[in-house]
Every structure is written in structure tokens, then in C-alpha cells.
mmCIF file as Biopython writes it, N, C-alpha, C and O atoms, coordinates in Angstrom:
data_model
#
loop_
_atom_site.group_PDB
_atom_site.id
_atom_site.type_symbol
_atom_site.label_atom_id
_atom_site.label_alt_id
_atom_site.label_comp_id
_atom_site.label_asym_id
_atom_site.label_entity_id
_atom_site.label_seq_id
_atom_site.pdbx_PDB_ins_code
_atom_site.Cartn_x
_atom_site.Cartn_y
_atom_site.Cartn_z
_atom_site.occupancy
_atom_site.B_iso_or_equiv
_atom_site.auth_seq_id
_atom_site.auth_asym_id
_atom_site.pdbx_PDB_model_num
ATOM 1   N N  . MET A ? 1  ? 6.197   0.304   0.235   1.0 0.0 1  A 1 
ATOM 2   C CA . MET A ? 1  ? 6.543   -0.875  0.082   1.0 0.0 1  A 1 
ATOM 3   C C  . MET A ? 1  ? 6.300   -0.397  -1.772  1.0 0.0 1  A 1 
ATOM 4   O O  . MET A ? 1  ? 6.757   -1.014  -2.734  1.0 0.0 1  A 1 
ATOM 5   N N  . ARG A ? 2  ? 5.215   1.214   -1.815  1.0 0.0 2  A 1 
ATOM 6   C CA . ARG A ? 2  ? 5.194   2.230   -3.541  1.0 0.0 2  A 1 
ATOM 7   C C  . ARG A ? 2  ? 6.715   2.597   -2.836  1.0 0.0 2  A 1 
ATOM 8   O O  . ARG A ? 2  ? 7.580   1.725   -2.761  1.0 0.0 2  A 1 
ATOM 9   N N  . ALA A ? 3  ? 6.927   3.909   -2.357  1.0 0.0 3  A 1 
ATOM 10  C CA . ALA A ? 3  ? 9.300   3.363   -2.525  1.0 0.0 3  A 1 
ATOM 11  C C  . ALA A ? 3  ? 9.622   2.689   -3.771  1.0 0.0 3  A 1 
ATOM 12  O O  . ALA A ? 3  ? 9.757   3.010   -4.952  1.0 0.0 3  A 1 
ATOM 13  N N  . ARG A ? 4  ? 9.733   1.093   -2.705  1.0 0.0 4  A 1 
ATOM 14  C CA . ARG A ? 4  ? 10.394  0.309   -2.480  1.0 0.0 4  A 1 
ATOM 15  C C  . ARG A ? 4  ? 9.654   -0.630  -4.766  1.0 0.0 4  A 1 
ATOM 16  O O  . ARG A ? 4  ? 10.055  -1.367  -5.667  1.0 0.0 4  A 1 
ATOM 17  N N  . LEU A ? 5  ? 8.936   -0.110  -4.525  1.0 0.0 5  A 1 
ATOM 18  C CA . LEU A ? 5  ? 8.455   -0.439  -6.221  1.0 0.0 5  A 1 
ATOM 19  C C  . LEU A ? 5  ? 8.871   0.369   -6.913  1.0 0.0 5  A 1 
ATOM 20  O O  . LEU A ? 5  ? 8.641   0.052   -8.080  1.0 0.0 5  A 1 
ATOM 21  N N  . GLN A ? 6  ? 9.511   1.515   -6.814  1.0 0.0 6  A 1 
ATOM 22  C CA . GLN A ? 6  ? 9.096   2.661   -7.902  1.0 0.0 6  A 1 
ATOM 23  C C  . GLN A ? 6  ? 8.322   3.467   -8.701  1.0 0.0 6  A 1 
ATOM 24  O O  . GLN A ? 6  ? 8.434   4.118   -9.740  1.0 0.0 6  A 1 
ATOM 25  N N  . LEU A ? 7  ? 6.965   3.033   -7.324  1.0 0.0 7  A 1 
ATOM 26  C CA . LEU A ? 7  ? 6.519   3.489   -8.995  1.0 0.0 7  A 1 
ATOM 27  C C  . LEU A ? 7  ? 4.794   4.483   -7.800  1.0 0.0 7  A 1 
ATOM 28  O O  . LEU A ? 7  ? 4.211   4.301   -6.731  1.0 0.0 7  A 1 
ATOM 29  N N  . SER A ? 8  ? 4.753   5.374   -8.887  1.0 0.0 8  A 1 
ATOM 30  C CA . SER A ? 8  ? 4.843   6.879   -8.797  1.0 0.0 8  A 1 
ATOM 31  C C  . SER A ? 8  ? 2.393   6.671   -8.268  1.0 0.0 8  A 1 
ATOM 32  O O  . SER A ? 8  ? 1.524   5.992   -8.817  1.0 0.0 8  A 1 
ATOM 33  N N  . LYS A ? 9  ? 2.340   7.408   -7.352  1.0 0.0 9  A 1 
ATOM 34  C CA . LYS A ? 9  ? 0.966   6.857   -5.989  1.0 0.0 9  A 1 
ATOM 35  C C  . LYS A ? 9  ? 0.413   6.875   -7.137  1.0 0.0 9  A 1 
ATOM 36  O O  . LYS A ? 9  ? 0.368   5.701   -7.505  1.0 0.0 9  A 1 
ATOM 37  N N  . PHE A ? 10 ? -0.379  8.056   -8.513  1.0 0.0 10 A 1 
ATOM 38  C CA . PHE A ? 10 ? -0.978  7.929   -9.487  1.0 0.0 10 A 1 
ATOM 39  C C  . PHE A ? 10 ? -1.484  5.597   -9.541  1.0 0.0 10 A 1 
ATOM 40  O O  . PHE A ? 10 ? -2.529  5.047   -9.195  1.0 0.0 10 A 1 
ATOM 41  N N  . GLU A ? 11 ? -0.143  4.952   -10.131 1.0 0.0 11 A 1 
ATOM 42  C CA . GLU A ? 11 ? 0.328   4.097   -10.606 1.0 0.0 11 A 1 
ATOM 43  C C  . GLU A ? 11 ? 0.102   2.628   -9.573  1.0 0.0 11 A 1 
ATOM 44  O O  . GLU A ? 11 ? -0.322  1.542   -9.967  1.0 0.0 11 A 1 
ATOM 45  N N  . PHE A ? 12 ? 0.492   2.959   -8.282  1.0 0.0 12 A 1 
ATOM 46  C CA . PHE A ? 12 ? 0.692   2.292   -6.950  1.0 0.0 12 A 1 
ATOM 47  C C  . PHE A ? 12 ? -1.094  1.975   -6.953  1.0 0.0 12 A 1 
ATOM 48  O O  . PHE A ? 12 ? -1.646  0.885   -7.104  1.0 0.0 12 A 1 
ATOM 49  N N  . GLY A ? 13 ? -1.619  3.093   -6.769  1.0 0.0 13 A 1 
ATOM 50  C CA . GLY A ? 13 ? -3.370  3.816   -6.407  1.0 0.0 13 A 1 
ATOM 51  C C  . GLY A ? 13 ? -3.997  2.746   -7.019  1.0 0.0 13 A 1 
ATOM 52  O O  . GLY A ? 13 ? -4.770  2.022   -6.392  1.0 0.0 13 A 1 
ATOM 53  N N  . ALA A ? 14 ? -3.507  2.438   -9.208  1.0 0.0 14 A 1 
ATOM 54  C CA . ALA A ? 14 ? -3.884  2.214   -9.707  1.0 0.0 14 A 1 
ATOM 55  C C  . ALA A ? 14 ? -3.939  0.589   -9.433  1.0 0.0 14 A 1 
ATOM 56  O O  . ALA A ? 14 ? -4.950  -0.075  -9.662  1.0 0.0 14 A 1 
ATOM 57  N N  . ARG A ? 15 ? -2.798  0.079   -8.949  1.0 0.0 15 A 1 
ATOM 58  C CA . ARG A ? 15 ? -2.855  -2.199  -9.773  1.0 0.0 15 A 1 
ATOM 59  C C  . ARG A ? 15 ? -3.904  -2.123  -7.735  1.0 0.0 15 A 1 
ATOM 60  O O  . ARG A ? 15 ? -3.448  -3.204  -7.363  1.0 0.0 15 A 1 
ATOM 61  N N  . LEU A ? 16 ? -4.333  -1.895  -7.139  1.0 0.0 16 A 1 
ATOM 62  C CA . LEU A ? 16 ? -4.905  -2.411  -6.600  1.0 0.0 16 A 1 
ATOM 63  C C  . LEU A ? 16 ? -6.512  -2.308  -6.701  1.0 0.0 16 A 1 
ATOM 64  O O  . LEU A ? 16 ? -7.079  -1.318  -7.165  1.0 0.0 16 A 1 
ATOM 65  N N  . SER A ? 17 ? -7.377  -3.803  -6.061  1.0 0.0 17 A 1 
ATOM 66  C CA . SER A ? 17 ? -8.787  -3.341  -7.078  1.0 0.0 17 A 1 
ATOM 67  C C  . SER A ? 17 ? -9.398  -3.496  -5.462  1.0 0.0 17 A 1 
ATOM 68  O O  . SER A ? 17 ? -8.980  -4.048  -4.444  1.0 0.0 17 A 1 
ATOM 69  N N  . PRO A ? 18 ? -10.875 -2.527  -5.885  1.0 0.0 18 A 1 
ATOM 70  C CA . PRO A ? 18 ? -10.556 -1.166  -6.619  1.0 0.0 18 A 1 
ATOM 71  C C  . PRO A ? 18 ? -9.790  -0.330  -6.694  1.0 0.0 18 A 1 
ATOM 72  O O  . PRO A ? 18 ? -9.503  -0.003  -5.543  1.0 0.0 18 A 1 
ATOM 73  N N  . ALA A ? 19 ? -9.425  0.061   -7.172  1.0 0.0 19 A 1 
ATOM 74  C CA . ALA A ? 19 ? -8.114  0.950   -6.627  1.0 0.0 19 A 1 
ATOM 75  C C  . ALA A ? 19 ? -8.512  2.349   -5.838  1.0 0.0 19 A 1 
ATOM 76  O O  . ALA A ? 19 ? -9.676  2.663   -5.587  1.0 0.0 19 A 1 
ATOM 77  N N  . LEU A ? 20 ? -7.534  3.011   -5.545  1.0 0.0 20 A 1 
ATOM 78  C CA . LEU A ? 20 ? -7.044  4.149   -4.862  1.0 0.0 20 A 1 
ATOM 79  C C  . LEU A ? 20 ? -7.310  4.985   -5.105  1.0 0.0 20 A 1 
ATOM 80  O O  . LEU A ? 20 ? -8.203  4.915   -5.949  1.0 0.0 20 A 1 
ATOM 81  N N  . PRO A ? 21 ? -6.786  6.944   -4.596  1.0 0.0 21 A 1 
ATOM 82  C CA . PRO A ? 21 ? -6.683  7.700   -5.943  1.0 0.0 21 A 1 
ATOM 83  C C  . PRO A ? 21 ? -5.486  7.785   -4.821  1.0 0.0 21 A 1 
ATOM 84  O O  . PRO A ? 21 ? -5.465  7.542   -3.614  1.0 0.0 21 A 1 
ATOM 85  N N  . PRO A ? 22 ? -4.372  8.298   -5.880  1.0 0.0 22 A 1 
ATOM 86  C CA . PRO A ? 22 ? -3.562  8.920   -4.874  1.0 0.0 22 A 1 
ATOM 87  C C  . PRO A ? 22 ? -3.777  10.079  -3.293  1.0 0.0 22 A 1 
ATOM 88  O O  . PRO A ? 22 ? -3.667  9.677   -2.135  1.0 0.0 22 A 1 
ATOM 89  N N  . GLU A ? 23 ? -3.990  11.049  -3.576  1.0 0.0 23 A 1 
ATOM 90  C CA . GLU A ? 23 ? -4.747  11.181  -2.826  1.0 0.0 23 A 1 
ATOM 91  C C  . GLU A ? 23 ? -5.122  10.084  -1.051  1.0 0.0 23 A 1 
ATOM 92  O O  . GLU A ? 23 ? -4.805  10.415  0.092   1.0 0.0 23 A 1 
ATOM 93  N N  . MET A ? 24 ? -5.729  9.039   -1.423  1.0 0.0 24 A 1 
ATOM 94  C CA . MET A ? 24 ? -5.243  7.874   -0.750  1.0 0.0 24 A 1 
ATOM 95  C C  . MET A ? 24 ? -4.390  7.089   -0.412  1.0 0.0 24 A 1 
ATOM 96  O O  . MET A ? 24 ? -4.537  6.193   0.419   1.0 0.0 24 A 1 
ATOM 97  N N  . ILE A ? 25 ? -3.322  7.371   -1.078  1.0 0.0 25 A 1 
ATOM 98  C CA . ILE A ? 25 ? -1.967  6.514   -1.066  1.0 0.0 25 A 1 
ATOM 99  C C  . ILE A ? 25 ? -1.590  7.264   -0.315  1.0 0.0 25 A 1 
ATOM 100 O O  . ILE A ? 25 ? -0.781  6.816   0.498   1.0 0.0 25 A 1 
ATOM 101 N N  . GLN A ? 26 ? -1.929  8.591   -0.214  1.0 0.0 26 A 1 
ATOM 102 C CA . GLN A ? 26 ? -0.911  9.775   0.549   1.0 0.0 26 A 1 
ATOM 103 C C  . GLN A ? 26 ? -1.483  10.008  2.111   1.0 0.0 26 A 1 
ATOM 104 O O  . GLN A ? 26 ? -1.274  10.944  2.883   1.0 0.0 26 A 1 
ATOM 105 N N  . GLU A ? 27 ? -2.070  9.119   2.229   1.0 0.0 27 A 1 
ATOM 106 C CA . GLU A ? 27 ? -3.237  9.347   3.069   1.0 0.0 27 A 1 
ATOM 107 C C  . GLU A ? 27 ? -2.828  8.299   3.550   1.0 0.0 27 A 1 
ATOM 108 O O  . GLU A ? 27 ? -2.845  8.243   4.780   1.0 0.0 27 A 1 
ATOM 109 N N  . ILE A ? 28 ? -2.447  7.407   2.984   1.0 0.0 28 A 1 
ATOM 110 C CA . ILE A ? 28 ? -2.150  5.907   3.837   1.0 0.0 28 A 1 
ATOM 111 C C  . ILE A ? 28 ? -0.459  5.926   4.025   1.0 0.0 28 A 1 
ATOM 112 O O  . ILE A ? 28 ? 0.355   5.480   4.835   1.0 0.0 28 A 1 
ATOM 113 N N  . GLU A ? 29 ? -0.446  6.509   3.108   1.0 0.0 29 A 1 
ATOM 114 C CA . GLU A ? 29 ? 1.755   6.328   3.980   1.0 0.0 29 A 1 
ATOM 115 C C  . GLU A ? 29 ? 1.368   7.741   5.227   1.0 0.0 29 A 1 
ATOM 116 O O  . GLU A ? 29 ? 1.532   7.426   6.405   1.0 0.0 29 A 1 
ATOM 117 N N  . ALA A ? 30 ? 1.047   8.706   5.039   1.0 0.0 30 A 1 
ATOM 118 C CA . ALA A ? 30 ? 1.289   9.348   6.567   1.0 0.0 30 A 1 
ATOM 119 C C  . ALA A ? 30 ? 0.112   9.201   7.399   1.0 0.0 30 A 1 
ATOM 120 O O  . ALA A ? 30 ? -0.489  10.117  7.960   1.0 0.0 30 A 1 
ATOM 121 N N  . ASN A ? 31 ? -0.312  7.295   7.442   1.0 0.0 31 A 1 
ATOM 122 C CA . ASN A ? 31 ? -1.029  7.655   8.962   1.0 0.0 31 A 1 
ATOM 123 C C  . ASN A ? 31 ? -1.852  8.137   8.794   1.0 0.0 31 A 1 
ATOM 124 O O  . ASN A ? 31 ? -2.103  8.156   9.999   1.0 0.0 31 A 1 
ATOM 125 N N  . GLN A ? 32 ? -2.975  8.829   8.222   1.0 0.0 32 A 1 
ATOM 126 C CA . GLN A ? 32 ? -4.507  8.903   8.827   1.0 0.0 32 A 1 
ATOM 127 C C  . GLN A ? 32 ? -4.935  7.721   8.156   1.0 0.0 32 A 1 
ATOM 128 O O  . GLN A ? 32 ? -5.692  7.354   9.055   1.0 0.0 32 A 1 
ATOM 129 N N  . ILE A ? 33 ? -5.051  6.845   7.299   1.0 0.0 33 A 1 
ATOM 130 C CA . ILE A ? 33 ? -6.122  6.314   7.870   1.0 0.0 33 A 1 
ATOM 131 C C  . ILE A ? 33 ? -5.407  4.782   6.852   1.0 0.0 33 A 1 
ATOM 132 O O  . ILE A ? 33 ? -4.735  4.598   5.837   1.0 0.0 33 A 1 
ATOM 133 N N  . ILE A ? 34 ? -5.959  4.126   7.725   1.0 0.0 34 A 1 
ATOM 134 C CA . ILE A ? 34 ? -5.838  3.009   7.471   1.0 0.0 34 A 1 
ATOM 135 C C  . ILE A ? 34 ? -5.980  2.100   6.772   1.0 0.0 34 A 1 
ATOM 136 O O  . ILE A ? 34 ? -7.139  1.714   6.924   1.0 0.0 34 A 1 
ATOM 137 N N  . PRO A ? 35 ? -5.347  1.354   5.893   1.0 0.0 35 A 1 
ATOM 138 C CA . PRO A ? 35 ? -6.248  0.268   4.059   1.0 0.0 35 A 1 
ATOM 139 C C  . PRO A ? 35 ? -6.550  -0.388  4.911   1.0 0.0 35 A 1 
ATOM 140 O O  . PRO A ? 35 ? -5.994  -0.511  6.002   1.0 0.0 35 A 1 
ATOM 141 N N  . THR A ? 36 ? -8.309  -1.351  4.158   1.0 0.0 36 A 1 
ATOM 142 C CA . THR A ? 36 ? -8.933  -2.347  4.283   1.0 0.0 36 A 1 
ATOM 143 C C  . THR A ? 36 ? -7.902  -3.715  4.784   1.0 0.0 36 A 1 
ATOM 144 O O  . THR A ? 36 ? -6.689  -3.575  4.631   1.0 0.0 36 A 1 
ATOM 145 N N  . LEU A ? 37 ? -8.516  -5.216  5.470   1.0 0.0 37 A 1 
ATOM 146 C CA . LEU A ? 37 ? -7.799  -5.642  4.610   1.0 0.0 37 A 1 
ATOM 147 C C  . LEU A ? 37 ? -7.324  -6.191  3.327   1.0 0.0 37 A 1 
ATOM 148 O O  . LEU A ? 37 ? -6.321  -6.880  3.147   1.0 0.0 37 A 1 
ATOM 149 N N  . GLU A ? 38 ? -8.271  -5.750  2.381   1.0 0.0 38 A 1 
ATOM 150 C CA . GLU A ? 38 ? -8.215  -6.865  1.465   1.0 0.0 38 A 1 
ATOM 151 C C  . GLU A ? 38 ? -7.282  -5.877  0.638   1.0 0.0 38 A 1 
ATOM 152 O O  . GLU A ? 38 ? -6.324  -6.523  0.212   1.0 0.0 38 A 1 
ATOM 153 N N  . HIS A ? 39 ? -7.175  -3.576  -0.015  1.0 0.0 39 A 1 
ATOM 154 C CA . HIS A ? 39 ? -6.244  -3.101  0.205   1.0 0.0 39 A 1 
ATOM 155 C C  . HIS A ? 39 ? -4.702  -3.711  0.614   1.0 0.0 39 A 1 
ATOM 156 O O  . HIS A ? 39 ? -4.005  -4.239  -0.252  1.0 0.0 39 A 1 
ATOM 157 N N  . LEU A ? 40 ? -4.314  -3.599  1.820   1.0 0.0 40 A 1 
ATOM 158 C CA . LEU A ? 40 ? -3.125  -4.600  2.880   1.0 0.0 40 A 1 
ATOM 159 C C  . LEU A ? 40 ? -2.823  -5.518  2.674   1.0 0.0 40 A 1 
ATOM 160 O O  . LEU A ? 40 ? -1.656  -5.669  3.034   1.0 0.0 40 A 1 
ATOM 161 N N  . ILE A ? 41 ? -3.763  -7.436  1.692   1.0 0.0 41 A 1 
ATOM 162 C CA . ILE A ? 41 ? -3.248  -8.204  1.345   1.0 0.0 41 A 1 
ATOM 163 C C  . ILE A ? 41 ? -3.090  -7.820  0.441   1.0 0.0 41 A 1 
ATOM 164 O O  . ILE A ? 41 ? -1.886  -8.068  0.499   1.0 0.0 41 A 1 
ATOM 165 N N  . GLN A ? 42 ? -3.208  -7.303  -0.643  1.0 0.0 42 A 1 
ATOM 166 C CA . GLN A ? 42 ? -3.038  -6.334  -2.328  1.0 0.0 42 A 1 
ATOM 167 C C  . GLN A ? 42 ? -1.129  -6.213  -2.081  1.0 0.0 42 A 1 
ATOM 168 O O  . GLN A ? 42 ? -0.172  -6.782  -2.606  1.0 0.0 42 A 1 
ATOM 169 N N  . ILE A ? 43 ? -1.238  -5.463  -1.317  1.0 0.0 43 A 1 
ATOM 170 C CA . ILE A ? 43 ? 0.134   -4.650  -0.943  1.0 0.0 43 A 1 
ATOM 171 C C  . ILE A ? 43 ? 1.481   -5.500  -0.762  1.0 0.0 43 A 1 
ATOM 172 O O  . ILE A ? 43 ? 2.531   -5.519  -1.405  1.0 0.0 43 A 1 
ATOM 173 N N  . ALA A ? 44 ? 1.064   -6.148  0.293   1.0 0.0 44 A 1 
ATOM 174 C CA . ALA A ? 44 ? 1.532   -7.443  0.917   1.0 0.0 44 A 1 
ATOM 175 C C  . ALA A ? 44 ? 2.351   -7.886  -0.735  1.0 0.0 44 A 1 
ATOM 176 O O  . ALA A ? 44 ? 3.492   -7.553  -1.057  1.0 0.0 44 A 1 
ATOM 177 N N  . ASP A ? 45 ? 1.093   -8.945  -1.817  1.0 0.0 45 A 1 
ATOM 178 C CA . ASP A ? 45 ? 1.331   -9.071  -2.433  1.0 0.0 45 A 1 
ATOM 179 C C  . ASP A ? 45 ? 1.913   -8.299  -3.349  1.0 0.0 45 A 1 
ATOM 180 O O  . ASP A ? 45 ? 3.139   -8.368  -3.426  1.0 0.0 45 A 1 
ATOM 181 N N  . LEU A ? 46 ? 1.281   -7.508  -4.135  1.0 0.0 46 A 1 
ATOM 182 C CA . LEU A ? 46 ? 3.192   -6.366  -4.544  1.0 0.0 46 A 1 
ATOM 183 C C  . LEU A ? 46 ? 3.735   -6.082  -4.717  1.0 0.0 46 A 1 
ATOM 184 O O  . LEU A ? 46 ? 4.049   -5.665  -5.832  1.0 0.0 46 A 1 
ATOM 185 N N  . GLY A ? 47 ? 4.660   -6.053  -3.177  1.0 0.0 47 A 1 
ATOM 186 C CA . GLY A ? 47 ? 5.841   -6.335  -2.643  1.0 0.0 47 A 1 
ATOM 187 C C  . GLY A ? 47 ? 6.344   -7.762  -2.427  1.0 0.0 47 A 1 
ATOM 188 O O  . GLY A ? 47 ? 7.337   -8.044  -1.755  1.0 0.0 47 A 1 
ATOM 189 N N  . LYS A ? 48 ? 5.708   -8.465  -2.943  1.0 0.0 48 A 1 
ATOM 190 C CA . LYS A ? 48 ? 5.722   -9.950  -2.790  1.0 0.0 48 A 1 
ATOM 191 C C  . LYS A ? 48 ? 6.912   -9.879  -1.011  1.0 0.0 48 A 1 
ATOM 192 O O  . LYS A ? 48 ? 8.121   -9.934  -0.790  1.0 0.0 48 A 1 
ATOM 193 N N  . VAL A ? 49 ? 5.432   -9.707  -0.002  1.0 0.0 49 A 1 
ATOM 194 C CA . VAL A ? 49 ? 5.664   -9.800  1.211   1.0 0.0 49 A 1 
ATOM 195 C C  . VAL A ? 49 ? 5.029   -10.360 2.208   1.0 0.0 49 A 1 
ATOM 196 O O  . VAL A ? 49 ? 3.879   -10.373 1.768   1.0 0.0 49 A 1 
ATOM 197 N N  . THR A ? 50 ? 4.977   -10.959 3.532   1.0 0.0 50 A 1 
ATOM 198 C CA . THR A ? 50 ? 3.957   -11.529 3.916   1.0 0.0 50 A 1 
ATOM 199 C C  . THR A ? 50 ? 3.189   -9.810  4.387   1.0 0.0 50 A 1 
ATOM 200 O O  . THR A ? 50 ? 3.577   -8.690  4.054   1.0 0.0 50 A 1 
ATOM 201 N N  . LEU A ? 51 ? 2.047   -10.196 5.226   1.0 0.0 51 A 1 
ATOM 202 C CA . LEU A ? 51 ? 1.245   -9.843  5.336   1.0 0.0 51 A 1 
ATOM 203 C C  . LEU A ? 51 ? 2.286   -9.028  6.977   1.0 0.0 51 A 1 
ATOM 204 O O  . LEU A ? 51 ? 2.632   -7.887  7.281   1.0 0.0 51 A 1 
ATOM 205 N N  . ASP A ? 52 ? 2.452   -10.633 7.718   1.0 0.0 52 A 1 
ATOM 206 C CA . ASP A ? 52 ? 3.206   -10.149 8.951   1.0 0.0 52 A 1 
ATOM 207 C C  . ASP A ? 52 ? 4.723   -8.702  8.887   1.0 0.0 52 A 1 
ATOM 208 O O  . ASP A ? 52 ? 5.011   -7.737  9.595   1.0 0.0 52 A 1 
ATOM 209 N N  . TRP A ? 53 ? 5.341   -9.374  7.543   1.0 0.0 53 A 1 
ATOM 210 C CA . TRP A ? 53 ? 5.774   -8.011  7.458   1.0 0.0 53 A 1 
ATOM 211 C C  . TRP A ? 53 ? 5.835   -6.895  6.913   1.0 0.0 53 A 1 
ATOM 212 O O  . TRP A ? 53 ? 6.694   -6.024  6.775   1.0 0.0 53 A 1 
ATOM 213 N N  . LEU A ? 54 ? 4.543   -7.086  6.552   1.0 0.0 54 A 1 
ATOM 214 C CA . LEU A ? 54 ? 4.321   -5.400  6.292   1.0 0.0 54 A 1 
ATOM 215 C C  . LEU A ? 54 ? 3.984   -4.540  7.704   1.0 0.0 54 A 1 
ATOM 216 O O  . LEU A ? 54 ? 4.530   -3.666  8.377   1.0 0.0 54 A 1 
ATOM 217 N N  . LEU A ? 55 ? 2.346   -5.589  7.740   1.0 0.0 55 A 1 
ATOM 218 C CA . LEU A ? 55 ? 2.763   -4.563  9.425   1.0 0.0 55 A 1 
ATOM 219 C C  . LEU A ? 55 ? 3.353   -4.653  10.599  1.0 0.0 55 A 1 
ATOM 220 O O  . LEU A ? 55 ? 2.878   -4.676  11.734  1.0 0.0 55 A 1 
ATOM 221 N N  . ARG A ? 56 ? 4.770   -4.717  10.093  1.0 0.0 56 A 1 
ATOM 222 C CA . ARG A ? 56 ? 5.726   -4.227  11.529  1.0 0.0 56 A 1 
ATOM 223 C C  . ARG A ? 56 ? 5.827   -2.898  11.696  1.0 0.0 56 A 1 
ATOM 224 O O  . ARG A ? 56 ? 5.528   -2.075  10.831  1.0 0.0 56 A 1 
ATOM 225 N N  . TYR A ? 57 ? 6.178   -2.684  12.621  1.0 0.0 57 A 1 
ATOM 226 C CA . TYR A ? 57 ? 5.928   -1.031  12.701  1.0 0.0 57 A 1 
ATOM 227 C C  . TYR A ? 57 ? 8.694   -1.324  13.774  1.0 0.0 57 A 1 
ATOM 228 O O  . TYR A ? 57 ? 9.353   -0.465  14.360  1.0 0.0 57 A 1 
ATOM 229 N N  . ASP A ? 58 ? 8.915   -2.135  13.581  1.0 0.0 58 A 1 
ATOM 230 C CA . ASP A ? 58 ? 10.202  -1.977  13.816  1.0 0.0 58 A 1 
ATOM 231 C C  . ASP A ? 58 ? 10.893  -2.094  12.636  1.0 0.0 58 A 1 
ATOM 232 O O  . ASP A ? 58 ? 11.661  -2.591  13.460  1.0 0.0 58 A 1 
ATOM 233 N N  . ARG A ? 59 ? 11.350  -2.143  11.689  1.0 0.0 59 A 1 
ATOM 234 C CA . ARG A ? 59 ? 11.425  -2.409  10.691  1.0 0.0 59 A 1 
ATOM 235 C C  . ARG A ? 59 ? 12.751  -0.918  10.735  1.0 0.0 59 A 1 
ATOM 236 O O  . ARG A ? 59 ? 13.358  -0.601  9.711   1.0 0.0 59 A 1 
#
């Protein structure tokens, strides 16, 4: 989603509340950690997609 929105890791993390540092965005993208439900909802809202779409693996 970050790439789709053309945001840096810093910019993307700053748009979330509470904000996430770029290192945590990297860990999320590398599937090393799972964001909270609150952050998942915000990420889906940022990308104007449903939570279901965001969580699908078959894209």
C-alpha cells in the first residue's frame, strides 16, 4: 500500500496514529511483525480499500 501511495516509509508511518517509525514499517513489509488491527484499518482507509482486500494473499 505504501508503494501504491508513493510514500516513503517515514511519510507512511507518520500518517498512522499512533505514528510508526520507518523501521517498523520495514518490519511490517518484510512480514516480520503484524500491525495492530487499529493500524490495519488506518492503512486500508489510506489506500481506500477494504480491510478484506488488504488482508488477501492471492493478489
